[in-house]
C-alpha positions as CSV (number, residue, x, y, z in Angstrom):
1,M,14.6,-17.7,-55.3
2,R,17.4,-18.4,-53.8
3,R,19.3,-15.1,-54.7
4,G,16.1,-13.2,-53.2
5,A,16.8,-15.2,-49.7
6,A,20.4,-14.5,-50.1
7,T,19.8,-10.7,-50.3
8,I,17.6,-11.0,-47.3
9,A,19.5,-12.7,-45.1
10,A,22.3,-10.5,-46.1
11,T,20.4,-7.9,-44.8
12,L,19.6,-9.3,-41.5
13,F,23.4,-9.8,-40.8
14,S,24.4,-6.3,-41.6
15,I,21.6,-4.5,-39.4
16,S,21.1,-7.1,-36.6
17,A,24.3,-5.5,-34.9
18,P,23.3,-2.4,-34.4
19,A,19.8,-2.9,-33.5
20,Q,20.9,-5.1,-30.9
21,E,23.1,-2.6,-29.7
22,A,20.5,0.7,-29.8
23,T,18.5,-1.7,-27.9
24,S,20.9,-2.0,-24.9
25,S,21.7,1.5,-25.1
26,A,17.9,2.5,-24.5
27,T,17.5,0.0,-21.8
28,T,20.3,1.9,-19.8
29,A,19.2,5.7,-20.7
30,P,15.8,6.3,-19.3
31,R,15.5,9.8,-21.1
32,A,15.9,8.3,-24.8
33,V,13.6,5.3,-24.6
34,A,13.3,3.6,-27.7
35,Q,10.8,1.0,-29.2
36,S,12.5,-2.7,-29.8
37,A,11.4,-3.9,-32.9
38,P,10.2,-7.5,-33.3
39,M,12.5,-10.1,-35.2
40,A,9.7,-10.6,-38.0
41,G,10.5,-8.9,-41.1
42,I,12.8,-6.5,-42.7
43,T,10.5,-3.7,-42.5
44,N,10.3,-3.7,-38.6
45,L,14.3,-4.2,-38.1
46,T,14.9,-1.2,-40.0
47,I,12.9,0.9,-38.0
48,A,14.8,-0.7,-35.0
49,A,17.9,0.6,-36.7
50,G,17.2,4.1,-36.7
51,E,16.0,4.5,-40.2
52,R,13.0,5.5,-41.7
53,P,10.9,2.8,-43.7
54,A,9.7,3.4,-47.3
55,P,6.2,4.3,-48.0
56,A,3.8,1.4,-48.1
57,P,3.5,-0.1,-52.0
58,P,-0.1,0.0,-53.4
59,R,-0.1,-3.7,-53.4
60,P,1.7,-6.2,-50.8
61,A,5.1,-7.1,-52.1
62,Y,5.4,-11.0,-52.4
63,V,7.1,-12.6,-49.3
64,D,9.6,-15.1,-49.6
65,Q,7.2,-18.1,-47.9
66,L,10.5,-20.1,-47.2
67,I,12.0,-17.8,-45.0
68,E,10.9,-19.0,-41.5
69,G,9.3,-16.3,-39.3
70,V,8.1,-14.2,-42.0
71,A,4.5,-13.8,-41.9
72,R,2.2,-14.7,-45.1
73,E,0.5,-12.1,-46.9
74,D,-2.7,-12.8,-46.0
75,E,-1.5,-12.5,-42.1
76,A,0.1,-9.5,-42.2
77,P,-1.1,-8.1,-38.4
78,A,-2.5,-4.8,-38.5
79,A,-0.5,-1.5,-37.4
80,A,-0.4,-0.8,-33.7
81,E,-0.6,2.8,-33.0
82,P,2.9,3.4,-30.7
83,G,2.1,4.0,-26.4
84,D,3.8,6.9,-24.9
85,L,7.0,5.5,-24.0
86,T,8.7,9.2,-22.5
87,P,10.3,8.8,-19.3
88,G,7.9,9.3,-16.2
89,L,4.9,7.6,-15.3
90,R,1.8,10.0,-14.9
91,V,-1.6,9.1,-13.6
92,W,-4.8,11.0,-13.8
93,S,-8.1,10.1,-12.9
94,T,-11.3,11.9,-11.9
95,E,-14.8,10.4,-10.4
96,F,-17.9,11.9,-10.4
97,V,-20.1,10.3,-7.3
98,L,-23.8,10.4,-6.9
99,D,-25.1,9.0,-3.6
100,H,-28.8,9.1,-2.8
101,R,-30.1,8.0,0.8
102,E,-33.4,7.6,2.1
103,V,-34.2,6.5,5.8
104,S,-37.9,6.4,7.2
105,D,-39.4,9.0,9.5
106,I,-35.9,11.0,8.9
107,G,-36.3,12.1,5.7
108,A,-33.9,11.7,1.6
109,T,-30.9,13.3,0.9
110,T,-29.1,13.5,-2.3
111,S,-24.7,14.5,-2.1
112,P,-22.7,14.9,-5.7
113,G,-19.3,14.7,-5.2
114,V,-16.3,14.8,-7.6
115,A,-12.6,13.3,-6.6
116,L,-9.4,14.2,-8.5
117,R,-6.3,12.5,-8.4
118,H,-3.1,13.1,-10.1
119,R,0.2,11.5,-9.8
120,R,3.5,12.3,-11.5
121,E,7.0,11.3,-11.4
122,T,10.2,13.7,-12.2
123,E,13.3,12.6,-12.8
124,Q,15.5,15.1,-10.3
125,Y,12.6,16.6,-8.5
126,G,10.7,13.2,-6.7
127,D,7.4,12.5,-7.1
128,F,4.0,14.8,-6.5
129,V,0.5,13.4,-6.1
130,L,-2.7,15.9,-6.1
131,E,-5.9,14.9,-4.1
132,A,-8.9,17.4,-4.5
133,D,-12.8,16.2,-3.8
134,V,-15.5,18.2,-3.2
135,A,-19.2,17.1,-2.4
136,R,-21.9,18.7,-1.6
137,G,-25.3,18.1,0.0
138,E,-23.9,15.7,2.9
139,R,-26.7,16.2,5.0
140,F,-30.2,15.1,5.7
141,P,-33.2,18.0,5.4
142,S,-33.2,18.7,9.0
143,E,-29.6,19.9,8.4
144,P,-28.2,22.9,6.4
145,R,-26.9,21.3,3.4
146,L,-23.4,22.3,2.8
147,T,-20.6,22.0,0.3
148,R,-17.3,20.5,1.6
149,G,-14.1,20.2,-0.1
150,R,-10.7,18.7,0.9
151,F,-7.3,19.2,-0.8
152,T,-3.9,17.5,-0.3
153,L,-0.1,17.8,-2.3
154,F,1.6,15.4,-1.4
155,H,5.3,15.8,-2.5
156,D,7.7,12.3,-2.1
157,Q,11.3,11.6,-2.4
158,F,13.1,14.9,-3.0
159,A,16.7,14.5,-2.5
160,L,17.8,17.2,-0.4
161,S,21.8,16.1,-0.9
162,D,23.6,13.0,-1.2
163,S,22.2,11.8,2.3
164,W,19.2,13.8,2.9
165,T,15.8,13.2,1.7
166,A,12.2,15.4,2.0
167,S,8.7,13.8,2.0
168,S,5.8,16.7,2.5
169,V,2.6,17.1,2.8
170,L,0.1,20.2,2.4
171,G,-3.2,19.9,2.8
172,T,-5.1,17.5,4.6
173,W,-2.9,15.2,6.4
174,R,-3.1,12.9,9.7
175,S,-0.5,14.2,12.3
176,A,1.6,11.0,13.9
177,I,4.8,10.8,15.1
178,S,7.1,8.1,13.6
179,P,5.1,4.5,13.3
180,W,7.7,2.7,15.6
181,L,7.4,5.5,18.6
182,S,3.3,5.7,18.4
183,S,2.4,1.9,18.1
184,S,3.0,-1.5,20.6
185,Y,1.5,-4.7,20.7
186,R,-0.5,-3.1,23.9
187,I,0.2,0.5,23.6
188,N,-1.0,2.8,20.6
189,L,-0.4,6.6,20.8
190,P,-3.0,8.2,18.7
191,S,-2.8,11.0,15.7
192,S,-4.9,13.3,15.0
193,L,-6.6,14.7,11.6
194,A,-5.3,18.0,10.3
195,A,-4.9,20.8,7.7
196,G,-1.6,22.2,7.3
197,A,1.8,21.3,6.4
198,F,4.0,18.0,7.2
199,T,7.1,16.9,6.4
200,T,9.3,14.2,6.6
201,V,13.3,14.5,6.7
202,T,15.4,10.9,6.2
203,G,18.9,10.0,6.3
204,R,21.4,7.5,5.7
205,D,20.6,6.6,9.8
206,S,18.1,9.1,11.2
207,E,14.6,10.5,10.3
208,L,13.0,14.3,11.7
209,R,9.3,14.7,11.1
210,A,7.5,17.8,11.8
211,G,4.2,19.3,11.2
212,V,1.4,21.8,12.6
213,G,-2.3,22.2,11.3
214,R,-5.8,22.7,12.1
215,I,-7.6,20.1,13.7
216,G,-10.5,18.5,12.0
217,R,-12.4,15.5,10.5
218,L,-13.7,13.8,7.6
219,V,-17.3,14.8,6.6
220,G,-19.9,13.4,4.3
221,M,-20.7,10.0,2.3
222,S,-18.8,8.5,-0.8
223,V,-17.3,11.7,-1.2
224,Q,-15.6,13.2,2.1
225,G,-14.5,16.5,2.5
226,F,-12.7,18.3,5.3
227,E,-14.6,20.5,8.2
228,A,-12.2,22.1,10.5
229,L,-12.9,22.1,14.4
230,D,-11.7,24.2,17.3
231,G,-7.9,23.7,18.2
232,T,-4.2,23.1,16.2
233,V,-2.0,20.3,16.5
234,A,2.1,20.9,16.1
235,S,4.0,17.6,16.3
236,A,7.7,16.7,16.1
237,D,9.9,13.8,16.6
238,Y,13.7,12.4,15.9
239,S,14.9,8.8,15.0
240,K,18.2,7.6,14.8
241,R,19.4,4.0,14.0
242,L,23.2,3.3,15.9
243,R,25.8,0.7,14.3
244,D,24.4,-2.1,16.5
245,G,20.7,-1.8,15.4
246,T,19.7,0.1,18.7
247,L,17.0,3.0,16.9
248,L,16.8,5.8,19.7
249,G,14.0,8.5,19.0
250,G,11.7,10.8,20.4
251,G,8.5,13.1,19.9
252,V,6.7,16.2,21.3
253,V,2.8,16.8,20.8
254,S,1.1,19.9,21.3
255,I,-2.9,20.6,21.3
256,Q,-3.9,23.8,22.0
257,G,-7.7,25.5,21.8
258,S,-9.4,22.0,21.1
259,R,-12.7,21.5,22.7
260,D,-12.5,17.9,23.3
261,V,-9.4,17.8,25.4
262,P,-7.7,20.4,27.5
263,D,-4.1,22.5,25.9
264,H,-1.5,20.6,27.0
265,V,2.1,19.3,25.5
266,A,3.5,15.6,25.6
267,A,6.6,14.2,25.1
268,T,8.1,10.0,24.5
269,L,11.4,8.8,25.0
270,A,11.7,5.1,23.1
271,A,14.5,3.1,22.5
272,D,14.2,-0.4,20.3
273,I,17.0,-2.4,21.2
274,P,18.3,-6.0,19.3
275,V,18.6,-8.6,21.9
276,T,20.9,-11.8,21.1
277,L,20.3,-15.0,23.7
278,P,22.1,-18.4,22.6
279,G,19.7,-19.9,20.5
280,M,17.5,-16.4,20.4
281,D,17.7,-13.2,18.8
282,G,14.4,-10.2,18.8
283,R,14.5,-6.6,19.9
284,M,13.2,-5.1,23.1
285,K,11.2,-1.9,22.9
286,L,11.6,0.8,26.2
287,Q,9.2,3.7,25.9
288,A,7.7,6.3,28.4
289,A,5.3,9.1,27.9
290,M,4.6,12.2,29.9
291,D,2.5,15.2,29.7
292,D,3.1,18.8,31.2
293,N,0.8,17.8,34.2
294,G,3.3,15.1,35.2
295,E,1.3,12.3,34.1
296,T,3.3,9.4,32.9
297,G,3.2,6.2,31.0
298,F,5.8,3.2,30.6
299,W,5.5,0.4,29.0
300,A,7.9,-2.5,27.1
301,D,7.8,-4.6,24.6
302,G,9.8,-7.9,23.4
303,R,9.7,-10.0,20.5
304,V,12.3,-13.1,21.0
305,K,12.6,-15.8,17.8
306,S,13.6,-19.1,18.8
307,G,13.6,-21.7,15.8
308,R,9.7,-22.2,15.1
309,F,8.5,-20.7,18.2
310,N,7.8,-16.4,18.1
311,H,7.3,-15.0,21.9
312,R,6.0,-11.3,22.6
313,I,6.5,-10.6,26.1
314,G,5.4,-7.0,27.8
315,A,4.2,-4.8,30.5
316,Y,2.6,-1.6,30.6
317,R,1.3,1.4,33.1
318,M,-0.6,4.2,31.9
319,A,-1.6,7.1,34.6
320,P,-5.3,7.6,35.0
321,D,-5.5,11.4,33.7
322,L,-2.5,11.4,30.9
323,L,-2.7,13.4,28.2
324,F,-1.1,12.6,24.4
325,G,-2.7,14.9,21.9
326,E,-6.5,15.1,20.5
327,I,-7.3,11.9,21.5
328,T,-6.6,10.3,24.8
329,P,-4.6,7.0,24.6
330,Q,-5.5,3.6,26.4
331,K,-4.8,5.2,30.2
332,D,-5.9,4.3,33.6
333,S,-4.5,0.7,32.9
334,R,-1.5,-1.6,33.8
335,G,-0.5,-5.3,32.9
336,V,1.8,-7.8,32.1
337,Y,1.5,-10.1,28.9
338,W,2.9,-13.1,26.7
339,R,2.0,-14.6,23.6
340,G,3.7,-17.3,22.1
341,D,3.2,-18.8,18.3
342,M,4.6,-21.5,16.7
343,R,4.2,-22.9,12.9
344,A,4.8,-26.1,11.3
345,S,4.4,-27.2,7.9
346,A,0.6,-28.9,8.9
347,M,0.3,-27.2,12.0
348,T,0.1,-23.3,14.0
349,A,-0.9,-23.0,17.6
350,N,-0.6,-20.3,19.6
351,A,-1.3,-19.2,23.4
352,G,-1.3,-16.3,25.3
353,L,-1.6,-15.1,29.5
354,D,-2.4,-11.5,29.6
355,L,-2.8,-10.0,33.8
356,S,-4.7,-6.5,33.7
357,S,-6.1,-3.7,35.9
358,T,-8.4,-1.2,35.2
359,N,-9.6,2.0,37.6
360,L,-5.6,2.4,38.7
361,D,-6.8,4.7,41.6
362,R,-10.0,2.8,42.9
363,N,-12.1,5.7,41.9
364,P,-15.9,4.7,42.8
365,A,-17.3,7.0,40.1
366,R,-15.6,4.5,37.5
367,G,-15.7,1.0,37.0
368,G,-12.7,-1.4,36.1
369,S,-11.4,-4.9,37.6
370,D,-8.4,-6.7,38.2
371,A,-8.5,-9.5,35.4
372,T,-6.8,-12.4,34.4
373,E,-7.0,-14.4,30.9
374,G,-5.4,-17.3,29.1
375,Y,-6.0,-18.7,25.7
376,G,-4.5,-21.2,23.3
377,N,-5.4,-22.3,19.8
378,L,-4.3,-25.2,17.5
379,S,-4.8,-25.8,13.6
380,L,-3.8,-28.6,12.2
381,R,-3.7,-30.0,8.0
382,L,-4.7,-33.4,8.2
383,D,-4.3,-33.5,4.4
384,R,-4.5,-31.4,1.2
385,S,-8.5,-31.8,1.4
386,T,-9.3,-31.2,5.2
387,S,-8.1,-28.9,7.9
388,V,-9.4,-28.8,11.9
389,G,-8.9,-26.4,14.7
390,A,-10.1,-25.8,18.4
391,G,-9.4,-22.9,20.9
392,L,-9.9,-22.2,24.7
393,S,-10.0,-19.0,26.1
394,L,-10.7,-18.5,30.2
395,R,-10.9,-15.3,31.9
396,D,-11.5,-14.3,35.5
397,D,-12.2,-10.3,36.7
398,R,-12.3,-9.3,39.9
399,P,-13.6,-5.7,41.1
400,R,-11.9,-2.5,41.8
401,T,-14.6,-0.9,43.4
402,A,-17.2,-2.4,46.3
403,T,-20.1,-2.1,43.9
404,G,-18.4,-3.6,41.1
405,L,-19.4,-7.3,39.8
406,S,-17.1,-10.2,39.3
407,S,-17.4,-12.8,36.8
408,R,-15.6,-15.7,34.9
409,R,-16.2,-16.3,31.4
410,G,-14.9,-19.7,29.4
411,A,-15.1,-20.3,26.2
412,V,-14.1,-23.4,23.9
413,S,-14.6,-23.5,20.1
414,G,-13.8,-25.8,16.8
415,W,-13.9,-25.9,13.7
416,V,-13.4,-27.9,10.4
417,S,-12.5,-26.8,6.9
418,R,-12.8,-29.5,4.1
419,V,-12.3,-29.5,0.3
420,T,-15.2,-31.4,-1.6
421,P,-16.6,-32.2,-5.3
422,W,-19.0,-29.3,-4.3
423,G,-16.6,-26.6,-3.0
424,V,-15.2,-25.6,0.1
425,A,-17.2,-26.1,3.3
426,R,-16.4,-24.9,6.8
427,F,-18.3,-25.6,10.1
428,D,-17.6,-23.5,13.3
429,A,-18.7,-24.6,17.0
430,N,-18.5,-22.4,19.8
431,Y,-19.1,-22.6,23.5
432,T,-19.2,-19.4,26.1
433,R,-20.3,-19.9,29.6
434,T,-20.1,-16.5,31.9
435,N,-20.8,-16.7,35.7
436,L,-21.7,-13.5,37.0
437,D,-22.3,-13.0,40.9
438,G,-23.7,-16.4,40.8
439,R,-25.7,-16.2,37.5
440,A,-24.8,-18.3,34.4
441,D,-25.7,-17.1,30.8
442,V,-24.8,-19.6,28.2
443,T,-24.0,-19.0,24.4
444,R,-24.1,-21.7,21.6
445,Y,-23.0,-20.8,18.3
446,Y,-23.0,-22.7,15.5
447,A,-22.1,-21.3,11.8
448,W,-21.8,-23.6,8.1
449,S,-20.0,-21.3,4.9
450,H,-19.8,-22.8,1.7
451,E,-17.9,-21.3,-1.2
452,W,-20.0,-23.4,-4.0
453,P,-18.2,-24.1,-7.6
454,L,-18.9,-21.8,-10.5
455,V,-22.4,-22.0,-11.9
456,G,-22.7,-22.7,-15.7
457,G,-19.1,-21.7,-16.1
458,M,-20.0,-17.6,-14.9
459,V,-21.8,-17.2,-11.7
460,S,-19.5,-18.0,-8.2
461,P,-21.7,-18.2,-5.2
462,S,-21.2,-18.9,-1.9
463,T,-23.7,-18.9,1.3
464,L,-23.3,-18.3,5.3
465,V,-25.7,-19.6,7.7
466,T,-25.5,-19.2,11.4
467,Y,-27.4,-19.8,14.6
468,T,-27.2,-18.5,17.9
469,N,-28.7,-20.3,21.2
470,E,-28.3,-17.9,24.2
471,Q,-29.8,-18.1,27.7
472,V,-29.6,-13.9,28.9
473,D,-30.5,-13.5,32.6
474,G,-32.6,-16.8,32.3
475,R,-34.3,-15.7,29.1
476,P,-33.6,-17.6,26.1
477,V,-32.8,-15.6,22.9
478,R,-32.3,-17.5,19.4
479,R,-30.6,-15.7,16.6
480,T,-30.8,-17.3,12.9
481,S,-29.2,-15.7,10.0
482,A,-28.6,-16.6,6.0
483,N,-26.9,-15.0,3.6
484,L,-26.1,-15.3,-0.3
485,L,-23.8,-14.0,-2.4
486,M,-23.1,-14.5,-6.0
487,R,-20.6,-12.6,-8.6
488,G,-20.6,-13.1,-12.1
489,D,-19.5,-11.8,-15.4
490,L,-23.0,-10.0,-17.4
491,L,-21.8,-8.9,-21.0
492,G,-18.6,-8.7,-22.1
493,P,-17.0,-6.0,-19.7
494,T,-19.6,-6.0,-17.4
495,S,-19.6,-7.9,-13.7
496,W,-22.5,-8.0,-11.4
497,S,-22.6,-9.1,-7.9
498,V,-25.5,-9.6,-5.3
499,S,-25.9,-10.4,-1.6
500,L,-29.3,-11.2,0.2
501,T,-29.1,-11.7,4.1
502,A,-32.1,-12.1,6.4
503,V,-31.5,-12.5,10.2
504,D,-34.7,-13.3,12.6
505,V,-34.5,-12.7,15.9
506,D,-36.2,-14.6,18.5
507,D,-36.5,-12.2,22.0
508,G,-40.2,-12.3,23.4
509,E,-41.2,-8.5,22.9
510,D,-37.9,-7.6,21.4
511,S,-38.3,-10.0,19.0
512,E,-37.5,-8.8,14.8
513,R,-36.7,-9.7,11.2
514,N,-33.8,-7.9,9.5
515,Y,-33.6,-8.0,5.8
516,N,-30.4,-6.7,3.9
517,S,-29.9,-7.0,0.1
518,A,-27.6,-5.2,-2.2
519,V,-26.7,-5.5,-5.8
520,S,-23.7,-3.8,-7.6
521,L,-23.4,-3.5,-11.1
522,D,-19.7,-2.9,-13.0
523,W,-19.0,-1.7,-16.2
524,Q,-15.7,-1.2,-17.5
525,A,-16.6,1.1,-20.8
526,S,-13.2,1.5,-22.0
527,P,-9.7,0.9,-20.6
528,E,-10.1,3.8,-19.1
529,W,-13.6,4.4,-18.0
530,L,-15.3,2.1,-15.1
531,V,-18.9,2.7,-13.9
532,R,-20.2,1.5,-11.4
533,L,-24.0,1.1,-9.5
534,Q,-24.9,-0.1,-6.6
535,W,-28.0,-0.3,-4.5
536,Q,-28.7,-0.9,-1.0
537,R,-31.6,-1.8,1.3
538,N,-31.9,-2.3,5.1
539,Q,-35.4,-3.2,6.3
540,I,-36.3,-4.1,10.3
541,Q,-39.3,-5.3,10.6
542,P,-40.9,-6.0,13.9
543,T,-42.9,-9.2,15.0
544,A,-46.3,-9.6,16.2
545,S,-45.1,-9.7,19.4
546,S,-43.2,-6.4,19.4
547,A,-45.6,-4.1,17.1
548,L,-45.2,-1.2,19.3
549,V,-41.3,-0.9,17.7
550,P,-41.5,1.3,14.5
551,F,-40.8,0.0,11.4
552,T,-37.8,1.2,9.9
553,K,-36.0,0.6,6.5
554,D,-33.4,2.6,4.3
555,N,-32.3,2.9,0.8
556,T,-29.1,3.7,-0.7
557,L,-28.0,4.2,-4.2
558,I,-24.9,5.2,-5.6
559,L,-23.7,5.8,-8.9
560,S,-20.1,6.7,-9.8
561,A,-18.2,7.0,-12.8
562,R,-14.4,6.7,-13.0
563,F,-12.1,8.1,-15.8
564,E,-8.4,7.1,-15.8
565,A,-6.0,7.7,-18.1
566,I,-2.2,6.6,-17.7
567,G,0.8,8.1,-19.7
568,G,4.8,7.5,-19.6
569,T,7.0,4.7,-18.1
570,P,7.9,4.4,-14.9
571,Y,11.5,5.5,-14.1
572,P,13.7,2.3,-12.7
573,R,14.9,1.9,-8.9
574,V,18.0,3.2,-8.1
575,A,20.3,2.3,-5.4
576,A,20.6,6.4,-3.9
577,V,19.2,7.7,-0.8
578,G,17.0,9.5,-2.6
579,G,16.0,7.3,-5.4
580,R,16.4,9.1,-9.0
581,S,15.9,12.7,-7.6
582,G,19.1,12.1,-5.5
583,T,21.3,11.2,-8.7
584,G,23.1,13.0,-11.1
585,S,24.0,11.9,-14.5
586,I,27.0,11.8,-16.9
587,A,27.6,13.1,-20.4
588,G,30.3,12.8,-22.5
589,T,32.4,12.3,-25.9
590,L,34.8,9.9,-27.4
591,F,36.4,11.5,-30.1
592,F,39.6,10.6,-32.2
593,D,42.2,12.8,-30.8
594,E,44.6,14.3,-33.9
595,N,46.9,16.2,-32.5
596,R,47.2,14.0,-29.2
597,D,46.6,16.9,-26.8
598,G,43.5,15.5,-25.0
599,K,41.3,18.2,-25.8
600,R,38.7,18.0,-28.7
601,Q,39.5,20.7,-31.5
602,P,36.8,21.7,-33.9
603,T,38.1,20.2,-36.7
604,E,38.6,16.4,-34.6
605,R,35.3,13.9,-35.4
606,G,33.2,11.9,-33.2
607,A,34.1,8.1,-32.5
608,G,30.7,6.9,-33.3
609,G,29.6,3.3,-32.7
610,V,31.8,2.2,-29.7
611,T,31.0,0.8,-26.7
612,V,31.2,2.8,-23.3
613,L,30.9,1.2,-19.7
614,L,29.9,2.8,-16.3
615,D,31.3,0.7,-13.4
616,G,31.8,-1.9,-16.0
617,R,27.9,-2.8,-15.3
618,Q,26.1,-0.1,-17.9
619,M,26.6,-0.1,-21.1
620,Q,25.9,3.0,-24.1
621,V,27.2,3.2,-27.5
622,T,28.5,6.2,-29.1
623,D,26.2,8.1,-31.6
624,A,27.7,9.0,-34.7
625,E,29.3,12.2,-33.2
626,G,31.1,10.1,-30.3
627,R,28.1,11.4,-27.4
628,F,27.2,9.5,-24.7
629,S,25.4,9.8,-21.5
630,F,24.3,7.8,-18.3
631,A,21.3,8.7,-16.3
632,L,20.0,8.4,-13.2
633,V,23.9,7.9,-11.7
634,P,24.0,7.7,-7.7
635,P,26.5,10.6,-6.1
636,G,30.1,9.4,-5.5
637,E,32.9,8.3,-7.4
638,H,32.3,6.4,-10.9
639,R,34.7,5.1,-13.7
640,V,34.3,5.5,-17.1
641,S,35.5,2.7,-19.3
642,V,35.8,2.0,-23.2
643,V,35.5,-1.4,-24.4
644,L,38.7,-1.9,-26.5
645,E,37.7,-4.6,-29.0
646,R,35.1,-1.8,-30.4
647,I,37.3,1.0,-31.3
648,P,38.3,1.2,-34.9
649,L,41.9,0.6,-35.9
650,P,44.3,1.9,-36.1
651,W,43.2,4.0,-33.2
652,G,42.9,3.1,-29.4
653,L,43.7,4.8,-26.1
654,E,47.3,5.4,-24.6
655,D,45.5,4.9,-21.1
656,E,43.7,1.8,-20.9
657,A,42.6,2.6,-17.5
658,P,39.2,3.5,-16.6
659,R,38.4,7.5,-16.3
660,P,37.1,8.8,-12.5
661,V,34.3,10.8,-12.2
662,A,32.8,12.6,-9.5
663,V,29.0,12.8,-9.8
664,Q,27.0,15.1,-7.6
665,V,22.8,15.6,-6.5
666,R,21.3,17.1,-10.0
667,E,24.2,17.9,-11.5
668,D,25.4,16.7,-15.0
669,A,29.4,15.6,-15.2
670,R,31.1,15.8,-18.0
671,I,33.9,13.8,-19.3
672,E,35.6,13.9,-23.0
673,I,37.9,10.7,-24.0
674,G,40.3,10.9,-26.7
675,L,41.5,8.1,-29.1
676,T,44.8,8.3,-30.6
677,R,46.8,6.5,-33.2
678,V,48.5,3.2,-32.0
679,A,49.6,2.4,-35.6
680,P,51.1,4.2,-38.7
């Protein structure tokens, strides 16, 4: 037995080093991914070393039980099918949805639809995502049944050069200028849904975006298609970041032929500037917009941090007739604002003040007011199980027209949350009083929500109960609601959820009772298949005092089956401007230079089993022919060196300095390194 153990130990020693080198090489070369074998037995180690395993004997061979880590004969694991380990993630999914809806006094409609998705990573040409949706019968019988579809092809992270990357969309897309140009704390420039083409080109410190398409909208129920409308939209913008962190940019949007807004061209310019003060740092954004009719908008938005305090300050003015895109942005308004936030380990507080005006030209056909609003909120964590909070808000509105009404509103709220042996409970209370030209409306709101512990170790229930008492124009109105939500597992891979809600409105002749129920079943038939069945019923039932109000109800039944398959392995992240598509590769040969001329001759052998380093970090081991390669190498100058300790004697290097190699985007750099005799 000792001799058998010694033989096995010698085998382990002889093949463990090559196995480790092969594993290290595989981790740095995505093009040739190898399976690392567990150190559990001789057969597995032989596979890891690259040798072909011998056929299994008719009966299991004797296993030396004294060797630690070797499984017993009756504990041998079953052979598993190897997964797809080829480089590049690939995802395929398809979903069939059948949507059936019934509405009282209107009718019923059934809408089948199919959604397809495919994503593919490539090494040198970026990532591709294809989305396609088709649905039929998306309208009720009173309207024509139509078939709608939607198609979109995304091409992301494609390197144009070593400093520019493109991401493009063909099909249905949402036109929008750069997010930092389109959004602020108070003002947001709109976007349009269109069918066409859109491209973003990104550099090291700049970005260019442009697109054109036909304006449309999404229609349908569970699966949505694209419906083209009148008009086209075109947009373009450019942004650049300066060395001090300042961000400059501008954009232009054109709408032509739309039935919703007049034809126009609008532009915006913006600067986002870093602000550094003693004890403070932040940024200030200044932006302006103008259309081709001379209507303008201006706004400034500042963000300042000082210790635990964060401040947001700003001002804006948007002309009454400003046009920017298909959907008009917030216009006919002006104001200033401040918001402050403070966070500590057991306390969070925020407060704010807003001064705003609408109907700037005091048009009697439009309403409008000068408003002043202030608010403050505070939450405290008393201990590990109890938290409390309170809030206060005040608002004063003064009309800007002779027929307008003035109003004042005040609201105070409080809440407490506590972890109990019976789950997490939270209680909310709110009191609001509004004075409208001498009339007082009062609203009292109370709520109790509770996350209950598991029932039977399988069912997770939660409840919500609310009560509202209102005095509206001297008339009492009471609203009571109760909701029960339960989730759990049914049998094996099947899960379920049930939601029940009841609302009672006591409002004299307008009293009614609303009921809502929803049931969902999810069946994970296999790792690739998910089947879901959803049923929902809404019912509005008038009380005896409001019998003239029609009784309405609707039922919705949705059946969906989704298949998703995943293949390949994701590429590693690469520190290059264009990601992996902005890289090149290095391929080389290490050989025995018999004639010392620095070039490999047909008769000169390759040096196998020698470690080669890229930039002193990535490692490869040459194969039997002396070949090695490095994939996904960022463009630029790199250094390739040979680990001297791994060179077989009597060979060595005349020049032991690392060899320089220049890498270009999507190109293979070649290098040959010759070993010379350093001893007779």
